[in-house]
N, C-alpha and C positions, 0 to 999 in steps of 0.2 A: 503494500501501499504506501501510495504520496507523501511523504511527508510536509508540512508544511512548506519546510526549506525548498524541496523539492518540486513540489507546486511554484514559489516562487522563481526559479530558476527553471523552468519551463514556462509559463508563462514569457517568461527575458526572450528565451528565444523565442519563442514566435512572434510577440512582440519585433522583434530585430527583426524576424527573417519574411511577416507577412503582415504587421502595422495593429492598430492598435482595437481596430473592429473585431478580426478573428482572433486574435489575444482573447476580449470579450467571453468569448464563445467560449472557450479554449479552457481559458479558466474558471469559467460557469463549470464545463462539466468532468475538470477533474478534480474538482472541489466538490459538488453534488450528485458524482457515480450520473448513471444512466439515463439522460431524457428527453422527451419526445420532443417535435420542433417546436411545439404549444408551446412546452414547459422553457423551453432557450429562448425562443420568443419574451415571453414572461420576464421571466428574472435576466434577462440581459437591458427590455429597455429598448431591444433594435426593431430597423421594420424587417418585416419576415422577409423582405427580400436582401437587409443586410446579410441574415439570419441563416439562409438558404446560399451563398455566397457565399461566407464564412466555412457553411461543413463543405460546400463543395470543394472549396482550397485546402482543406482538412484532410478532407479523405483521399484525395490525389495524391495527397505527400503524405499517406498511411499516418496520418495522426489520429485519426477520428476512424469508428469503424461503426457503419450504422449493420443495424439485424430487428431483426421480427422477434419479438418476446411472445410467445403464446404462453393463453392463461385461457380460463377456465369462465368460461359463459355462462346465464343466467339460467331459469332451468327451462327447459326444453330449445336452450339456443347453443350451436354446438362453440368449439372452442373457438375464440379473438387470438386476433394479432396484431398488436400496434408495432412501430416502426418508432425505434430509438437510438439514441446515439451516444459510443460508448467512446471517450477519450484514449489512445494507448500512450502512456504517461513513458512506458522505454525507450518507445516507437520516437518520441519529441524530443530526447535527452540523445539519443543517437543522432541527431541531424551535425551537436558540435562533434563526434567521431570520424565526421566523413573525411578527412586530411586522410583518418587513421587507412581507414576501407579503402582509398584511391593507391596510399601507401601498399601496402601489400601488395593489389595486385596488379601494380605497377611490378613490384618485387618478384612476384611468380607467374604472370602474364608477360605478354606486349603490348606495346602504347593502344592498339586497336581497341584491346579489350578496356583499357585502363582509361579510352577517348569511350567507350559503349558506356561503362558504369560510373560517368562525371553524368551523361545526358540522364542517365533514372537515376542518380542522388538528386539532379536540380530539377528535373520533371518532376519525381513523385515517382510515374507510371509509364511507359510509352508504349505502343503495340513494334510490331517489328518493321513494320512501314514508315513510321515514326522516326525508326531509329538511323533508317537508311537517309530517310530527306533532312536528317538535325547531320546527320556524317558529310553528305552530299552538301550543306549548306557552309560546313566551316572548310571544305578545302575546295580552293582556285580549280584542282585539277578533278572534281569529283570524286566518286567513291564507288563503288561498282559493290551490289548488291548480293555478292555470294562472301563477298568481303566480311560485310557487317554480320551476317549471315555465319561465318566460322568464328567470328568473338566471339557472337552469340551461345554457340554450342562451344566453345572454351569455360564462357562463366560456368554455364550452366555446368557442364560437369564437375567444376572445380566446384560446383553451388555458391559459389557466390551470386547467383542470379536464380528469382523463380517466379512462377507464374502468382497474379493474383491471385487473392481471396477471391472468394465471392461478394457479389456487391453489400447483400440486403439474405443473407440466412436465417431460418426461420428454430429459434434456439426453445425447446420446450420446458415447460416449466422444470422445475426438477421436482424425484418424486419422491414425495417425504412417506416410508415404510415404516408404522407403526409393527413394533414389535411389544408379543408377550412380557410380564415381568419375569419369566422363566429366561426367556429366549435373552433378553438385557442382558450386559455385560460387555465384555471388554471386548467380543466383535463389534458387538454395538457402537463400543464410543470408539474403536477405531472406522468402524465407515464412517462419523459422522467429523473424526478430524478429518478425513484427508476427502472432504465433500469439498469439491470445485467450487471458486470463485464466478461472477460473473464473468472476469473477464475470460479468464480460463477456458470455457462453455464457447461462450460465443466464436474464441480466436477458432476453437475446433468445428467449430458447426460449419467454420468459414471458410475453413482452410482446403484444402481440391486435394486430392487421393495422390499416398507420398511417387503411385507410377508416374502421374501425373507432375508434378510439381517443377521435378527437374527435366521436362521431355518434350522435345517440339515435335511437334507430330507433327510432319511439313511432309509432304508431296516431293522429291528432292529432281522430280520432273515438272513442276510448277513451280513457278517465283512468286517473292512475297506479293502479289496482289492478287496471286489464285487468276493466277495466267497460265497458259501453257507457252512454256519456253521452246524453242526453236535455233536452228546457229543461227539462221536468217534472221530472227526477230529478236528485236530486245527484251530485257529480263526486266524491261519495266518500263510503261507506258506512260509517257506524263499527258497530261490532260485533266480533264477530270473528276475520273476514276482514283486516280491519286488524292485530287482533296476530298473529296468524298471522305475516301478513306482515314486520311487523318482525321476529320471532323465528327467523325464514326465513333467517338472513346467509349460513350457507356454503354451504348448495344454490344462496342463488341466484350467491355465488362462480362457478357451476360451470354461467348458464345461459345457454343461445344465444337465437341471434338473436332480435325481439323479445318476448324476456323480461326481466323485471327483472334487470340489473344493480347493480354497485355500483361508483361515484365514488370519486377522488380528489385532490389537490392535484397538481398538476404541477410538480415541485419540477424541471426540469428548464427548463421555457418561467420561471418565477419567477429563475432563475437566470441566465437569456439578459439578459433585461432588466438585474438590479445586476449582472453581469459590462459591461452597455451604459452605464449609469449609473456607474459606476467611472473606463470611462476619457473618459465627458464631463469628467466633474470631475478629471479628468488633464490634462486638453488645455485646463481652462479654467485651472485654476495655474501652465500654463506657456507657454502661448501667446492669439492675443486673442480677443476677443468673434467676429472674422466666422469663425475655424479651430470653435470650438465650433458653432457656428449649422452649420456644414456637414457635420459631426462627425453631429449631431444629426439633421438632415436624411435620412444617407444607413442612417442605421440603424433609423430609422423607413421610411422607405420601401423598404426591404427585410426588413422583421418579420416573420417568419414562411414568408423563405427559407431560413434555415440552418439544415442536417440533423443539425448538431451543437452543445453548449456552446460547446464548445472552438475553434470556430474559430479560425485564424491572420489571416487578413482577410475582411474583407467583402466581402458580395457587389459585383461588377463591376457600376457604372452608366456612363452617358454623364453628356458633361458637361448637355445639354440637359435631363436627368430629371434628372440634382442642381439647378442652380437651378428647376429647377418645382417641383423639393421644397420647396426653400428659402424660398421667395416663398411659401407657404402661410400660413406667421406672418407675425403683421404687424411681430414686428422683425426676417425677414431680408427686409424688403420693402424695406428700405432699401439692399441690398448688390444691384450691376451683377453680371453675366457677369464681367468683369475683378476681381471681389471677389472672387468666389467662387474662379475660378483660379485666384490668389494664396492665397487660404487651402491651398488641395490643394495647391499647392508646402509651404506647412509644415507640410501633417498629412504633408511624403515622400509625395506623390505627386507622378512631374513633368511641367514644363507639355505642356497639348496644344498642339498649332497648328490654329489655326480653319475651322471648316468640317471639321475632321475626325472618325470615329468612334469615335475610342479613347473605351478606355474607364478608370473610376478606382476603384482597392480602397484601403482604408485598413490599414497594416497594424496591428489591432488587440494582437498578440503582441506588440509594440515597445510599444505603449503602455502593455500590461499590466506588461512587466517594468522600465515606467522609475518606475511604481506603487509595485512590486515592494521594487525596490532603493530608493526615496524612503522605504518603510516601513522599511527594514531600519537605513539610512542612523541613524534619529529612534527607534529601540530602542538605535543603540549611543551615541549619544550621548548620549540620557536618563542608560542605565547605565551605562557607562564613565566620560561624563566629555568634554571636548569634544575632546582632543590624542591621545582614542584616535579620534571621531569621527573625524579629518584623518587621521589613518592608515589605517583601513579604505574611506573614499573611496579614498585614495592603493588600495590596493589594489585594489577594485572594478573600479574606471576602469583600471587599469594591464591589467587582466588575465593576467596571467602573475604567476611567483615575484619577490621581488625581496627582496634580504640587508638582514639587519635594521639594517649599518650606513647602507646606502640611506633607507631608510626614515626615521630617525634627521633626516639631512640635510635629506631632499625636508620632511616634515611641521612642521621645524624644533620639533621633542619632545625633550631631554635625552636626551640616549645613554642616559645612568644609569636609564631612566623608561622609555625604549619596549620592551628586553624583557621589563619589568611585562607591558605594557600587551599585548603585542603574548600572553604568555604568558595572559593570561586570557583574553581570544578565546575563545587557543586550545582553551583546556580546555572552557568556555562551547562549543566546537564554531561559531562564527563566523567563524573563521579554518582554512584549509588550512596545514598546516606541512611539508616536507620537506628533507633534508637533501644536498647535493649537494655533488659536488667541488670545493674554490676554485679551484682551477686552472682548471676547464672555467668558470668565470664572470669570470675576472679578462682583463680585454686584455694586449694583448703587453706595456706600458711595466707592467702590476701582475706579470706574468709574470717578466721580469727582474727588478723589483726585491724581487718575496717573492724571487728564486733569491740575488742582492748580501745578503738577509738570512741565504737560511740558509750560504751560506758562512764568511760572518762568526760565525753563533754555530757553526759547524764549528770553526773556529779557535781561540773561546774554551774550546770544550770542550775542545783539544788542550793546549791552557797550563796548562789551572785542573785535569786530569789532569797536568801534568808535575809541579807543583808538591805535588802529594797521592800521585806518587812519591816525594818530593824528600822530604816530612816524614815519611811514613806508612810506606813499600815500600821505599827506604835507608836 
């Protein structure tokens, strides 16, 4: 779920890219969740046409997904469906990562592929015809249709580009299964915990089938306009048909198999690549070059096999497969099998006995968590100073509540300064504070000492009261 600060950043990005009106519509969707057209008009106080135009822009650039939510009708009525609009928070934030996406394609593919991706990032979604038109307009010497199609095929093979989702999928209401008291228990609780959010359900309903998602279902005997190509006929007919094709954006979004479809950048694949790069760089900072080579080889070998972006572990591989992938690179050929085995131990994998078929998997989640801790500690150091950094590091490593006095003694921070530092970080939500009963946190010796102090204070209070009575009451 988007935090208030996250929403503020997302609105800032939309404002810079599309202006205040579009940003106002987007902000309401981000803060209020899915809304109908009439609700957006009411909340934004904009005209219907302004809202419609803003939604079309946001949909075009993959920042909003429309869907029809099916609901049960009244007595005697069938199911009803109303169109709603959902802001895609993650896709909005991806807009500031476009240069990184282009750098990945530039490094792995060719210039033609980079230019095609640049067009998709700038325009949100395009047909193949529109990609050809754009390529021709950018080059003085023109651009052949087969070159564009070849570039698109490369991007699809690398999963950098995908088919656009359905424009308005029908999302049924979640079925609430009531269980008897006997059947309720851990299983039903687990089902409730794993229930999908509305965004997950909408995206699942809108997404194309995996077999079609990265497939160009085109006949090589036909050009991009669907006209038969021959040796003595141009592959692209210039004129009214090309203009009509480029204007039929909305109709093409619902095209059946074999017809012109819309394409967009696959943010999921780019995020996976960036995540792997972050893991490699984190390992490079903490371990030796051998561990970096092994991790990179394992991720390269299993690329495309991961089903989700945020998988906790890499795909398991045997030691022989890992070694085979390592020695593919020039720098990896200096490593022996024992070197690879030692690097796997550094990466947190148990050593495997020789001759066994054990598989190895890297805990990517642990690597990411380590990188997250390093980043937060760096922010604390820059914002609050070295004393605060030592305190924060102690608490993050300790993993439990620590008393203020013990924090001061352990980190060698002045007792008068520690409460001030802790209060600043707590106020900015870097720390969690919990008031506990002092007796519960004390050792047996500390409790006895506390008891003796209380007896002494009670005795002093009685003596003080005797003096008060002597001078005031008597």
